[in-house]
C-alpha positions in Angstrom: 100.9 122.8 99.0 99.5 119.3 100.5 97.0 117.8 98.3 94.6 115.3 100.1 91.5 112.9 98.3 88.9 112.0 100.4 88.0 108.1 99.3 84.6 106.4 100.3 85.0 104.3 103.6 82.0 102.6 104.6 80.5 104.0 107.8 82.5 107.5 107.4 79.9 109.8 106.0 82.5 112.7 104.8 84.7 109.3 104.0 88.5 109.6 105.0 91.1 111.8 103.8 94.8 110.5 102.6 97.5 113.0 101.7 99.5 112.4 98.4 102.3 113.8 99.2 105.3 112.0 99.7 103.2 108.9 99.1 106.6 106.4 98.1 104.4 104.0 97.0 100.9 101.2 96.9 101.9 97.9 97.3 98.3 95.0 97.3 98.6 92.3 99.6 98.4 89.2 98.4 95.7 88.4 100.0 94.0 90.3 98.2 92.3 92.4 100.7 94.4 95.4 101.6 96.8 97.8 100.0 99.1 99.4 102.0 100.8 102.4 101.6 104.0 103.9 101.8 105.3 107.1 103.0 108.2 109.1 103.2 108.3 111.0 106.3 110.7 113.5 107.7 112.7 111.4 109.9 113.6 109.6 107.0 111.2 107.1 108.2 108.3 105.5 106.3 104.5 106.2 107.3 102.5 103.5 106.4 98.4 103.6 105.4 96.9 100.3 105.2 93.2 100.6 102.9 90.8 97.3 103.5 88.2 96.5 101.1 86.3 92.8 100.2 88.3 90.2 98.9 89.1 90.2 95.2 91.3 88.6 92.5 94.8 89.5 91.9 94.0 91.3 89.1 91.3 92.7 90.9 93.8 94.4 93.7 95.7 95.6 90.5 93.0 97.3 89.1 92.5 98.7 92.7 95.7 100.2 93.0 95.8 101.5 89.5 92.8 103.3 90.7 93.9 104.6 93.6 97.0 105.5 91.3 94.9 107.3 89.4 93.0 109.4 91.8 97.1 110.6 93.6 97.6 111.8 89.6 94.3 113.4 89.8 95.0 114.7 93.3 98.2 116.5 92.1 97.4 117.6 88.9 94.4 120.2 90.6 95.6 124.0 90.6 96.3 125.0 94.9 92.9 126.3 95.1 91.8 122.5 95.4 93.8 120.6 97.9 90.8 118.0 98.7 89.9 115.7 96.1 86.6 113.8 96.6 87.6 110.7 94.4 84.7 108.1 93.1 85.5 104.0 93.1 85.6 102.9 89.8 84.7 99.2 88.2 88.0 97.2 88.8 86.0 94.3 87.1 84.9 93.7 83.5 82.2 95.0 81.8 80.5 91.1 81.8 81.9 91.2 85.8 82.0 94.8 87.1 83.4 94.6 90.5 83.2 98.1 92.3 85.2 97.8 95.3 84.1 98.4 99.2 86.8 100.5 101.1 86.1 99.3 104.9 88.9 101.4 106.4 91.9 103.0 105.9 94.3 102.8 108.9 97.3 104.3 109.6 100.2 102.8 111.0 
């Protein structure tokens, strides 16, 4: 059964549905404003999803990656009766210096 996460994206009232099945890896970009999400498709090629957020430090970019990996794990652990999991952006900073990433876009290529 296909599983999806609904990512809250600025300007998208209903969020954006992103499939989690077939996901190979999530790579933070050195610019610290994007993550690239790689999928293996049926033709043995890769499809990419790029998630863009406001500028973050490298450490925060890694925490954003970890947050998304946790979303995927949560979605894959749900029953077949729950194909879509609504996710919540978590603090990717520290208690003293919170950082809640604002996801600006989700783009397929």
